[in-house]
C-alpha positions in Angstrom: 0.3 -12.1 19.0 -2.6 -13.3 21.2 -0.9 -12.0 24.3 -0.4 -8.5 22.7 -4.0 -8.6 21.5 -5.3 -9.5 24.9 -3.2 -6.8 26.5 -4.6 -4.2 24.0 -8.2 -5.3 24.9 -7.4 -4.9 28.6 -5.9 -1.5 28.0 -9.1 -0.3 26.2 -11.4 -1.8 28.9 -9.7 0.5 31.5 -10.0 3.5 29.2 -13.8 3.7 29.5 -14.0 4.3 25.7 -17.4 3.2 24.3 -16.2 4.0 20.7 -13.5 1.2 20.6 -14.1 -2.5 20.8 -11.1 -4.9 20.8 -12.5 -8.3 20.2 -11.8 -11.6 18.5 -13.8 -14.1 16.4 -13.1 -17.8 16.0 -13.5 -18.5 12.3 -12.9 -22.2 12.6 -15.1 -23.7 15.3 -17.9 -21.3 16.0 -20.9 -21.3 13.5 -21.5 -17.6 14.1 -17.8 -16.9 13.8 -17.7 -18.8 10.4 -20.6 -16.7 9.2 -19.0 -13.5 10.3 -15.7 -14.4 8.7 -17.4 -15.3 5.4 -19.3 -12.0 5.5 -16.0 -10.0 5.8 -14.2 -12.3 3.4 -11.5 -13.4 5.9 -9.3 -16.1 4.4 -6.0 -15.9 6.2 -5.8 -16.3 10.0 -5.1 -14.3 12.1 -6.5 -11.3 10.3 -6.8 -7.9 12.1 -9.5 -5.6 10.8 -10.2 -2.1 12.1 -12.8 0.5 11.4 -16.6 0.9 11.7 -18.5 -2.3 11.1 -21.6 -0.5 9.8 -22.4 -0.4 6.2 -21.6 -4.1 5.8 -18.0 -3.6 6.5 -17.3 -1.2 3.6 -15.0 0.9 5.9 -13.1 -2.0 7.4 -9.4 -2.1 6.6 -6.8 -4.8 7.3 -4.0 -4.0 9.7 -0.6 -5.0 8.3 1.8 -3.6 10.9 3.9 -5.1 13.6 1.9 -7.1 16.2 3.6 -6.2 19.5 1.5 -4.5 22.2 3.2 -1.2 21.8 2.8 -1.2 18.0 -0.9 -2.2 18.2 -1.5 0.4 20.9 0.1 3.3 19.0 -1.7 2.3 15.9 -5.1 2.1 17.7 -4.6 5.5 19.4 -3.9 7.1 16.1 -6.5 5.3 13.9 -9.4 4.3 16.2 -10.9 7.7 16.4 -14.2 9.0 15.0 -14.2 9.2 11.2 -16.3 11.2 8.8 -18.8 8.6 7.5 -22.3 8.6 6.1 -24.9 8.5 8.9 -22.5 9.9 11.5 -22.5 13.4 12.7 -20.5 15.8 10.6 -18.3 16.7 13.7 -15.5 14.4 12.5 -15.6 15.8 9.0 -13.4 18.4 7.5 -15.3 21.1 5.5 -14.2 19.4 2.3 -15.4 16.0 3.4 -18.7 17.4 4.5 -19.2 19.1 1.2 -18.3 15.9 -0.7 -20.7 13.9 1.5 -23.5 16.4 1.0 -23.1 16.0 -2.7 -23.9 12.3 -2.5 -26.5 12.1 0.2 -29.5 13.2 -1.9 -28.6 10.8 -4.7 -30.7 7.7 -5.4 -29.3 4.2 -5.2 -29.1 4.0 -9.0 -27.3 7.4 -9.2 -24.8 6.3 -6.5 -24.1 3.1 -8.5 -23.5 5.3 -11.6 -21.2 7.5 -9.6 -19.2 4.5 -8.4 -19.0 3.1 -11.9 -17.8 6.5 -13.2 -15.1 6.8 -10.5 -14.0 3.2 -11.2 -13.8 4.0 -14.9 -11.6 7.1 -14.0 -9.3 4.8 -12.1 -9.1 2.3 -15.0 -8.3 5.2 -17.4 -5.6 6.5 -15.1 -4.1 3.0 -14.9 -4.2 2.6 -18.7 -2.5 6.0 -19.2 0.1 5.1 -16.6 0.8 1.8 -18.3 1.1 3.5 -21.7 3.5 6.1 -20.3 5.5 3.4 -18.5 5.8 1.3 -21.6 6.9 4.4 -23.5 9.5 5.2 -20.9 10.6 1.6 -20.8 11.4 1.7 -24.5 13.4 4.9 -24.0 15.2 3.2 -21.1 16.0 0.1 -23.1 17.4 2.2 -26.0 19.5 4.3 -23.6 20.7 1.1 -21.8 21.7 -0.5 -25.1 23.6 2.7 -26.1 25.4 2.8 -22.8 26.4 -0.8 -23.0 27.6 -0.4 -26.6 29.6 2.7 -25.7 31.1 0.9 -22.6 32.1 -2.1 -24.8 33.8 0.2 -27.3 35.6 2.1 -24.6 36.7 -1.1 -22.9 38.1 -2.3 -26.2 39.9 1.0 -26.6 41.3 0.8 -23.0 42.6 -2.7 -23.8 44.4 -1.3 -26.9 45.8 1.6 -24.9 47.0 -0.8 -22.2 48.6 -3.0 -24.9 50.4 0.0 -26.3 51.6 1.0 -22.8 52.9 -2.5 -22.2 54.7 -2.5 -25.6 56.3 0.9 -24.7 57.3 -0.5 -21.3 58.8 -3.6 -22.9 60.6 -1.5 -25.5 62.1 0.8 -22.8 63.3 -2.2 -20.8 65.0 -3.7 -24.0 66.7 -0.3 -24.7 68.0 0.0 -21.2 69.6 -3.5 -21.4 
């Protein structure tokens, strides 16, 4: 992967693009590297992060795709573009994103924490409702599966009986012909 990564870095050096930095950090030997890796909670190596590093890395995401040069390059060309973020110009924002951002910008730190907690509670409630519905559907599935298995067992038993009768008729016919 190092060769593909270095090739991607060279590609971006020739593009004269000040908005993209392809770099690497040594999390094992360098004291500054260790600090940076701890700051961004990197545990597995190698780890590829992408996104703006501002706001203490809140907007960083881990890349999980293939690691050939062509895969990294196509991903970078698609994803490493200006994003709609607080503190940036609104040029990269859709009207909906801008409206949403403007809703939060005047809020205090405490109000923003409350908003985050409310949204996290909404997620927890959605997950709980999903689990309840899934459990309900699982019970229905289990009943239907048992009904199907019972019916299949009865039908197989009946098929055996029919096959037995057929064999008896076949044997009786053979005896009559002799």
